[in-house]
C-alpha positions in Angstrom: -7.0 -73.3 -39.1 -10.5 -72.5 -39.9 -13.5 -73.9 -38.0 -17.3 -73.1 -38.0 -18.4 -70.2 -36.1 -20.0 -71.4 -32.8 -23.7 -71.0 -32.0 -24.7 -69.6 -28.6 -26.6 -72.3 -26.5 -29.4 -71.2 -24.0 -27.9 -68.7 -21.6 -24.9 -68.0 -23.8 -23.7 -64.9 -25.9 -21.6 -65.2 -29.1 -18.6 -62.7 -28.9 -16.7 -61.4 -31.8 -13.3 -61.3 -30.2 -11.1 -58.3 -30.4 -8.5 -59.2 -27.9 -7.6 -62.2 -25.7 -5.4 -62.7 -22.8 -2.5 -65.2 -22.6 -2.2 -67.0 -19.4 0.1 -69.6 -18.1 -2.6 -72.3 -18.2 -2.6 -71.9 -21.9 1.0 -72.9 -22.1 0.5 -75.8 -19.9 -2.5 -76.9 -22.1 -0.3 -76.7 -25.2 2.3 -78.8 -23.4 -0.4 -81.6 -23.0 -0.7 -81.3 -19.1 -3.9 -79.3 -18.8 -6.9 -80.7 -20.8 -9.9 -78.7 -21.4 -13.0 -79.8 -19.4 -15.3 -82.3 -21.1 -17.2 -80.7 -23.9 -14.9 -77.6 -24.1 -13.2 -76.7 -27.3 -9.4 -77.6 -27.5 -8.7 -74.0 -28.7 -6.8 -72.3 -25.8 -7.7 -68.9 -24.4 -9.5 -68.2 -21.0 -10.4 -64.6 -21.2 -11.5 -62.3 -24.1 -13.1 -58.9 -24.9 -15.1 -57.8 -28.0 -18.6 -57.2 -29.2 -21.7 -59.4 -28.7 -23.0 -60.5 -32.1 -25.7 -63.0 -31.2 -27.7 -64.1 -28.1 -28.7 -67.6 -27.1 -32.3 -68.2 -25.8 -33.1 -66.8 -22.3 -30.4 -64.2 -22.4 -31.2 -60.9 -20.7 -29.2 -57.9 -19.5 -27.1 -57.9 -22.8 -27.8 -57.0 -26.3 -26.1 -57.4 -29.7 -23.6 -54.6 -30.0 -22.6 -54.5 -26.4 -18.8 -54.3 -25.8 -17.9 -56.9 -23.1 -15.1 -59.0 -21.5 -15.7 -62.6 -20.5 -14.2 -65.6 -18.8 -14.3 -68.6 -21.0 -13.4 -72.3 -20.5 -11.5 -72.3 -23.7 -11.6 -70.9 -27.2 -10.2 -67.3 -26.7 -7.5 -67.7 -29.3 -10.1 -67.4 -32.1 -12.4 -64.7 -33.9 -15.6 -65.9 -32.1 -16.4 -67.6 -28.9 -19.4 -68.4 -26.9 -19.6 -67.4 -23.2 -22.1 -68.1 -20.5 -23.8 -65.0 -19.5 -22.9 -65.1 -15.7 -19.2 -65.0 -16.9 -19.8 -61.9 -19.0 -19.0 -58.3 -17.7 -19.3 -54.9 -19.3 -16.0 -53.3 -20.4 -15.2 -50.9 -17.7 -15.4 -47.2 -18.7 -12.0 -45.8 -19.7 -10.3 -49.1 -20.6 -9.3 -50.2 -24.2 -10.6 -53.6 -25.5 -7.1 -55.0 -24.9 -7.1 -53.7 -21.3 -10.6 -55.2 -20.7 -9.6 -58.7 -22.2 -6.7 -58.7 -19.4 -9.3 -58.6 -16.5 -11.6 -61.7 -16.4 -9.2 -64.5 -15.7 -6.8 -62.5 -13.8 -9.3 -60.7 -11.6 -11.4 -63.6 -10.8 -8.4 -65.7 -9.9 -7.2 -63.0 -7.6 -10.6 -62.4 -6.0 -11.6 -65.9 -5.3 -8.2 -66.9 -4.0 -7.0 -63.9 -2.1 -10.4 -62.6 -0.8 -12.7 -65.6 -0.7 -10.3 -68.5 0.1 -7.6 -66.4 1.8 -10.2 -64.0 3.6 -7.7 -61.1 3.3 -8.9 -58.2 5.4 -8.0 -54.5 5.5 -4.9 -53.9 7.6 -3.6 -57.5 7.1 -0.3 -58.3 5.2 -0.3 -60.2 1.9 2.6 -61.8 0.3 2.3 -62.3 -3.3 5.0 -64.6 -5.0 5.4 -63.8 -8.8 4.6 -60.1 -8.1 5.4 -59.0 -11.6 3.0 -61.5 -13.3 -0.4 -60.7 -14.6 -1.9 -62.2 -11.4 0.7 -60.5 -9.2 0.3 -57.0 -10.5 -3.4 -57.3 -10.2 -3.4 -58.7 -6.6 -1.0 -55.8 -5.6 -3.5 -53.2 -6.9 -6.7 -54.6 -5.6 -5.4 -55.6 -2.2 -3.7 -52.2 -1.5 -6.7 -50.3 -2.8 -8.8 -52.3 -0.3 -6.7 -51.5 2.7 -4.1 -54.3 2.9 -0.4 -54.0 3.1 1.4 -55.9 0.2 4.7 -57.6 0.0 6.0 -59.3 -3.1 8.7 -61.5 -4.5 10.1 -61.0 -8.0 13.3 -61.9 -9.9 14.9 -58.7 -10.8 15.4 -55.1 -9.5 13.3 -54.0 -12.5 10.4 -56.2 -11.6 10.6 -55.3 -7.9 10.5 -51.6 -8.8 7.4 -52.2 -11.0 5.7 -53.9 -8.0 6.5 -51.0 -5.7 5.1 -48.5 -8.3 1.8 -50.4 -8.3 1.4 -50.2 -4.5 3.5 -52.9 -2.9 5.3 -51.6 0.2 8.1 -54.2 0.1 9.6 -56.2 -2.8 12.1 -58.8 -2.4 14.4 -60.1 -5.2 14.3 -63.8 -4.5 17.7 -64.3 -6.2 19.4 -62.0 -3.6 17.3 -62.1 -0.5 15.5 -64.6 1.9 11.8 -63.7 1.7 11.0 -65.6 5.0 13.2 -63.2 6.9 11.9 -60.3 5.0 8.3 -61.3 5.7 8.8 -61.5 9.5 10.4 -58.1 9.4 7.6 -56.6 7.1 4.9 -57.8 9.4 5.7 -58.6 12.9 5.4 -62.3 13.4 4.8 -62.9 9.7 2.3 -62.3 6.9 -1.5 -63.1 7.1 -2.1 -64.3 3.6 0.2 -65.7 0.9 -0.7 -66.1 -2.7 1.7 -68.7 -4.2 2.2 -69.9 -7.9 5.7 -71.2 -7.3 5.3 -74.3 -5.0 8.3 -76.6 -4.7 10.5 -75.4 -1.9 8.4 -72.3 -1.4 5.7 -74.6 0.3 7.7 -75.1 3.5 9.1 -71.5 3.3 5.7 -70.2 3.2 4.7 -71.9 6.4 7.8 -70.4 8.1 6.8 -66.9 6.8 3.3 -67.0 8.2 1.9 -65.3 11.2 -0.4 -67.4 13.5 -3.8 -68.1 11.9 -2.5 -67.1 8.4 -3.8 -68.5 5.2 -1.7 -69.8 2.3 -3.4 -70.2 -1.1 -1.7 -72.0 -3.9 -2.8 -71.4 -7.6 0.1 -73.0 -9.4 3.3 -75.1 -8.8 6.0 -73.8 -11.2 8.6 -75.5 -9.1 6.6 -78.5 -8.7 3.7 -79.9 -6.5 5.5 -82.7 -4.6 7.9 -82.0 -1.7 8.7 -83.1 1.7 7.2 -80.7 4.3 7.3 -80.6 8.1 3.6 -79.8 8.9 4.1 -79.3 12.7 4.3 -75.5 12.4 1.0 -75.6 10.4 -0.7 -77.1 13.3 1.2 -75.0 16.0 0.4 -71.8 14.2 -3.2 -72.8 13.3 -2.5 -72.1 9.6 -4.9 -72.7 6.6 -3.3 -74.3 3.5 -5.7 -74.2 0.5 -5.8 -73.6 -3.2 -8.1 -73.7 -6.2 -8.3 -73.7 -10.0 -10.9 -71.5 -11.7 -11.5 -73.5 -15.0 -13.2 -76.6 -13.5 -15.6 -74.6 -11.3 -19.4 -74.3 -12.3 -20.9 -71.5 -14.3 -22.9 -70.6 -11.2 -19.8 -70.2 -9.1 -18.0 -68.2 -11.7 -20.9 -66.0 -12.0 -20.9 -65.3 -8.3 -17.1 -64.2 -8.6 -18.1 -62.0 -11.5 -20.8 -60.3 -9.6 -18.5 -59.5 -6.7 -15.9 -58.1 -9.1 -18.6 -55.9 -10.8 -19.6 -54.5 -7.3 -16.2 -54.2 -5.6 -13.4 -54.1 -8.3 -15.1 -52.5 -11.5 -15.7 -49.2 -9.6 -11.8 -49.1 -8.6 -11.0 -49.7 -12.3 -13.3 -47.0 -13.6 -12.0 -44.6 -11.0 -8.5 -45.2 -12.3 -7.3 -46.8 -8.9 -6.8 -50.3 -10.5 -5.6 -50.8 -14.1 -4.3 -53.8 -16.0 -0.5 -53.7 -16.8 0.1 -54.9 -20.3 3.6 -55.9 -21.2 3.1 -56.6 -24.8 0.3 -57.2 -27.5 0.9 -59.8 -30.2 -1.4 -60.6 -33.2 -3.3 -63.8 -33.1 -0.8 -65.4 -35.7 2.0 -64.6 -33.2 0.5 -66.8 -30.4 3.7 -68.9 -30.4 5.9 -65.9 -29.8 3.4 -64.8 -26.9 3.9 -68.4 -25.3 7.6 -68.0 -25.7 7.5 -64.7 -23.9 5.3 -66.1 -21.2 7.6 -69.0 -20.6 10.7 -66.9 -20.5 9.3 -64.9 -17.4 10.8 -61.8 -18.8 7.5 -60.1 -18.9 6.0 -57.5 -16.3 2.2 -57.7 -16.3 0.0 -59.2 -18.9 0.6 -60.6 -22.5 -2.2 -60.1 -24.9 -3.4 -61.2 -28.3 -5.1 -58.8 -30.8 -7.6 -60.6 -32.9 -8.1 -59.1 -36.5 -10.7 -60.5 -39.0 
């Protein structure tokens, strides 16, 4: 379909999109279960990269022609999108536009959940469920580069090996092995932080896999959000159970996360120590096929869209 090119409001830039990331929330939105916030376009797409072509009033720090990547609340599956300046970041040196478009949603999700909500510290053990996903491959790299030990779960030997190649110390094929026992073996007494996008029966298993004073962070519930759980161990182990979504948070909050990424993670990317893993790039008119691949769970890393005029 064709719609008017948006105009940047005060504090926004207009980006001509060259690549966009495909994320699980896009599929959920398409299915009718994740409506965009009030006032946000119904076009899916939460992360983009491209060239700034226009500036709204009050914008400083960027100019037309700058190559950038950005987190957006919607509108990424298009040729143009407006992005609030706090959510815009420069393309890291050495990365392609497609690689840069794989960063904003994924890196911000990992940073705010693992390091801000989960308070992961150097030397601690992190368990990442869905280790071969875009979120998982990013979490493995950032956490290991910042001095933490990483364990993952994944659904095949190929996916487990990919996680180990990225810096995970232990990979559990959840179809063949109990991750609770593996977690207690990996880190004496259990792991310190769990990043979980599975939910369902994993919720109670996560509690069992935790060391005292551990933090469990939920970012999705692929197996469902409603279960019967014995919370007594939560109290006895002094655990923290938390979670968040990124899309509904304020521009100011997203801007704070972006500034932390630029300070801590962007140097790791530019040094070649962290790099987005891209499984496949589709053209924009192949977005349906991109969603089919996402929902098949056959991918390792990110699925991207290439936008051509």
